[in-house]
Structures are given as C-alpha cells and as structure tokens.
N, C-alpha and C positions, 0 to 999 in steps of 0.2 A: 749243186747249185745254190747258193746262199741268197737269201732274200735280205735285202737291206731296207730298214725302216727309216722313214724321215723323221727326225725329232720334232717334238711339237713346237710351234713357234713361242718365242719368248717375247712377252709384253712387259716393258719397262716404264716406269713413271718417272718423270723428273718434275719437281715442283719448284718454280721460280719465286715463291713467296718468301719475303724476308724474315717471316715468322715461322719458327719450327713448329711442326705438327698443325699447320694452318688447315682452315677450310678448303683451301685450293688444293692442298695435298689430299684431303678426304674425298674431294670431288673427283680428283685425276684417279684415285684408287678404285672408285666405283665405275669409271669409264673404262679403266683397264681391265677390270673384271667382266665387263659386258663384251669388251672387243676380244678377250681371251676366249669366253665362251663362244662367240661367234665364229673365230677362226680355229677353234679347238687347240688353243694354245694354253700356256701358263704364264702366271703373272710372277715377275722377279721381285727382289727386294727393291722398295721405292728408293729413289734419290732425292732427298730433301736438301736443297742447296743451303738452306738457312742452317743446316747443322755444320757446315764448313764454310761459311760465307767468309769469315775472317782470313782465311787461306787463299781464297780465289786469286787476289791481286797480289799475294806474296810471291817472292822469288820460288819458294819452294812450296808446292802445293799436292802433296801425296793423296789426301783423300779426294782432291778434284780429279786428280789423275786417274785415280781407280774408278771414279764416276763417269769420266769421259770414256774409259774403256768399256765400262759396262753398257753406256748408252751406245757407244759405236757397235758392240756386238750384239745388240738387241735385234730382233727381227721388226718388231712394232714398238713405237715409243709414244707415249701420251706426254707431250711438252706442255705443261701447264702454267699459267700465270694469272694474277690478278691484273687488273687496269690500274696502271699509275700514270697520271698526267696524260691520258688518252693513248698509252702505249704499253708495252709489256715492261716487265721490271728491269732496271740496271743489273741486278743481281743475275737474272737470266742472261742478259746480253754479255756480262763479263765471263760467265762460264761458257757461253758458246764461242766467245773469242779466244778461248783456249785451244780449240781445234783449228788444224790446218786445212788447206783446200780439200774437198771432198773427205773431211773427217766423218761425216755421216753417211757415206756412200753405202747404197744398199739398205739403208734404214728406213722403213716405211713410218712417217710420223704423223700424228694426230695433234694438231695445236688446240689446246683448250685454254679458253679465255673466260675468267670469273670476274663479272662486273656489277657495278651496283645499279646499272641503268641499261637497257636495251640499247641506248643511243651509242653504246661503245661495241656494238654486234660485229663490226668489221675490224676491230683492233688485229685479230689472228690473221686476216687475209691481207691487211694493208702493211702491217708492221712486222709480224713474226714469220710469216710464210717466206717472204723473200730471203730472210737470213738462213731459214732452215735449207730452202732450195740451194742457196749459194754454197752451203756446206755439203751439198750432194744428196740430202734427204729426199726421199719421195713423199710428196704430200698430195695423195691421191682425191681427197675430199675436201669440202669446205671445212674450215675451222668449226669447232664445237663452241659456241658461244652460250654461256648461261649467265643468268642474273642470280645474284644472291638469293632472291625469292624462289628461283628454281632449285636452289641446294635443298630445301625441305623435302621435295618429293623428284629427286633427280632420275630414277629409272625410266619414267615415261618419257622424259626429254631425250635420253640416250637412245632409247628404243626407237623414238621417231628419227633421230639422226642415223641411227644405223639403218633403218628402212630405206633411207635416201642414199646412202654412201656405202652400206656394208659391201655390196657386190664389187665397187671399185677398190675398196680396201682388200678384199680377198685376193682379186686379181693381181692388184700392185704386190701384195706379199708373195704370191707365187712366182712372180716375175723377179722381185727383189732376190728371193732365195736363189733362183736359177742364175742371177747375176754373180751372185757370191760365190757360186760354184764354177761357172763357165767363163766368166770374165766379160759378159756383154756389157757394151758401153753405156754409159748413163743416158745418154740421148735415146737409145732404144728403150731403156727402161721407162723413161718419161712419156714416151710415145704410148707405152702399154697403159699406163696410169689414166691418159685421156680417154 
C-alpha cells in the first residue's frame, strides 16, 4: 500500500503596478510569504505585469500567456494593485481580460490594494472582486487594503488580516484543491467559502 502525499500549496503573486519592481510587488511578496506560512505552502516566482506590459495588448503575448498559465495553476494567488483613479490599474484589467470564462476556476485569490489613503479601502471589494469571481476564482476573504503608510511595517497588518480571514482562506483552499481533483461545481465551492 503506497501513501500519497499532497503537494504543498503554491502561492503566486501578480502585481498590476505599471512600474517594474514596485512597492506594490514588494507588499504582495510579503503577503504571499505570510499566506504560505499560514497554509504550509510555498511561494512561486512572482508575476510582475510591468515586465511585459508592452505585449499584453499585442497580438502575440508569449510572456503574458506563460503568466496566465502560472496564475491559473496556482492554489492561492495574491493579486495586487495600486489605486489609480479610484480603481485598480488598467494594466491588471488588460491582463485579466486575456482569460476566458472560468479561467481562474479553482484558484483561491486574495485581492491586495495599496493606496495613498484609507478612503480607497473598498476598491478591492467594489471593483476587483467582481472581476475575479467572474473568472471563476474563489475570493473567500475581504480584500486586504493597505495604505502606503502601512508598508513601513506591513507584517502586523497582514497578521491582523489573517487572524480575521485565515480560517476561511484555509477552508477554501482545501475545497478548491478537492474541486480540481474531483470536478466539484464552482457553485459548491463558493458555498464552502461562505
């Protein structure tokens, strides 16, 4: 009788900031590391959309396609954006538009919004969450909204967020992984996340 081990969950970061190597990417990497520790996972190479922004709207986009595949294959994703004009970036929207229906099915996503002011705390909930859910992603927790002032000492902010939503994240991850192996319908997965 052989014992089969379940691979550690993979956590992927996607930064929608149009500046390569941005503070948004740095914050997302910190959040991903905390989530990976929380779910006994591993962090994969980050996806910095600014690195191939020039090809996202082009007819051929091999780096964007590779990034889409990596994100769709992740167990958990931190999708991060700065606030631009009271919403998420056009770069992130253009990238997400490359997916077809249910392109992120089975991926547990944590929206991360970095803004200059607490007044934009709902950008992730109002603007980004609906797009992610439309693509089939499971978004089991409130978006993590941080201000630029929070970036100086982000770990306590992330710890507080995990204290509130970590269990829902863990449950959704388990259900999403089961879905990928058993074909459970997306509606059933969403019910588990609630």
